[in-house]
N, C-alpha and C positions, 0 to 999 in steps of 0.2 A: 356280914354277908351283903353283897350288893343287891339292891332291890331293882327289879325290872323297870319300875316307874322312874328311877333315877338315871336310867341310861337314855341318852339322846336318841331320837327316832332315826337319825341319820348316822349313828355311830359306825355302822357297817361300812358306810362310804368313807368315813374318815380313816378307818383302818386300811381299807383297800387303797386309798390314795397314798397313805404312808408306805404301802408296800410297793407302789410303782404306778406306771401309767395305766389308765383304764380306757378301753376302747368300746365302741358301740356294738361289738359282737354279741355281748350279753345284754339283750334288750331290757331285761328286768332291771339290772343295775343301771343301765344307761337312762332309763326312764326315771329312776330314783334320783340320779344325778341331776337330771333336767329339773325335776320338781324341787330339789333342795339346794340348787346352786347358789341362791342368795344367802341362805343360812350357812352353807359351807364356806363361802367367801368371807362372811363375817366371822365365823369361828376361827379360820386360819389366820385372818388378819390380826386377831387378838394375841396370837403367839408369833407374829412377825413373819408369816409365811403367806405367799400369794397363791391363790387358786385360779386355775385357767380351765375354761370349758369351751372347747372348739367344736361347735355343732356341725359346721360345714365339713370338717375333716374327720370328725368322729373320734375325738380323743379328749381326755381330761387329765390334768396332772397338777402337782403342786411344785413350787419353786421358792427357794429361800434367797432373797436379795443379799448382796454383800454389804453388811453393816460395819465392816472392819475399818472403813476409812476414817481418817482423823476428824473429818467434819461431821461424821454421823452422830446423831444424838441418841440412836438406838443401840443398845448393847444386848444382843441375843446370841447365845452360843449356836454354832452350826448343828443342825440336825444330822447331817451327813457330811463327811469330809469332802471338800471339793477336789476332784481329780482332773487336772488339766489334760486335754486331749493332745496327742502328738500331731505333728504336721501331717503325717501320712493318713491318720484316721480322720482328721479334719478334711483333707482333700477328698477322701472317700465319701464323706458325708456330703460334700459339695456335689460329687457325681450322683449320689443317691437323690439329692434334692432336685437336680436337673432332670433326672430320669422321671421322677414323680411329676414334675411340672409338665414335661412332654406327654406323659401318660394322661394326665388330667385334661390336657387340651385336645387330645385325640379320642379319648374314651369318656363319654358323658354318662355312661350307664354304670360301669363297674367301679368300685372304690378301691379294690385290692390290686396292687401292682406286683407282679412276680418277675424274677430274673434268675438266670442260672449263674453259677460261679464263673463259668467261662465268659459269659457275656459281660459280667461286671468287671472281670479282670481286663478284658479288652478295652472297655471304656475308661478304666482307671489308669492304664499304663502311661498316658500322656502326662500325668501329674507326678510321676515318680522320676527321681533324678538319675539313677544309674540304670541305663538301658543297654549297657555293653554286655552284661552277663544275663542272658535271657532266663536261664534256669533260676538264678538267684532272685531276679526280679519277680518272677511268678510266685516263688515261695514267699517273698516278702508281702506281696499283695494278698496272697492267701491268708497269711497270718493276720493282716489288718482286716480282712473280711470277717474272719472269726472273731476279732475283737469287737467289731461293730455288732455282731450277733450277740456277744456276751453283754454288751451295753444296752441291748434291746432295740437297736435301730434296724436290725434284720432278724427275721424268724425263719429258721430252717423248716421247710415244708416237707421236702422229701430228699433222702440221701441218694446220691447217684452211685454209679458203679464204674464210670470211666476214670481211670487214673492216668496221670502223666507226671511230669517233673514236680508238679505241685501236690503230688499224691499224699504227702504227710499231713497236709492241711485240709484235705477234702477232695472229693471227686469233681471233675469239670462240669458234670451235669447235676450237681447238687442244686436244688431249687429253693430260692428264698422269697419270702414276702418282704417288701420294703415297708417298714412300719411308718405311719404318718407322723409320728413324733419327730421325725427328721425335720419336718417343716418348722417345728418350734425351735429346734436346736440351731438350724441354719435358716434364719428368717430371710425375707427378700432383701432387707437392708444389709444384713451380714453377707449374703451371697454376693451382692454388688461390691461390697468392700473387699472381699476376698478376690474377686475377679480383677478389680482395679489394682490390687497389690500384686497379683500374679502378672498382669500386663506390665507393671513397672519393672518387675524382676526380669521378665523376658526381654524388654526393651533395653535394660541396662546390660544384660548379657550379650545381646546382639551388638550394641554399641561398643562394648569392650572387645568383642571379637573382631569388629571392623577396624578398631584402632590398633589391634595387635600387630 
């Protein structure tokens, strides 16, 4: 039988981090994270995992680097299988990151940023390729919004009642909170890289059309 004295005093934090992102909503857990962050960083480093504590944005999480490269001297199996994000979900995360940045620059008091499904769809339409079929486009964006919620980048706060052509994926007045872990997934550097790539694609398309 396991003895209480043998259990690490920050074991509850290890388990919670293994379960997913921790936010500062729970002040007791957040204070514990703050106090034990050095020990948590050391503990996870011993098993090849990085611990991140973002006090400014109010979240903490763990991430496993990719050790599968030929030059890597570290051989540690993955804790969780890496699932690549689709182009559409990545573009939606870019939109969410930009919305958060704009929110932070305009609201210096509140930390939580909310948006309706309709507002998010309108902002995201620019990044989606097929704009000829409006109904299909809205349904696709609705599906990707739900995927972002499944992945923890959005949290459904209240279910709406207004249905339209996107009704099967949710109501237009569904309200979401944009979770700040988006900032970790789409860093400033990655955001600029994606924007540069998008500009290159747009310029190439414009030049191709001009030469046609």
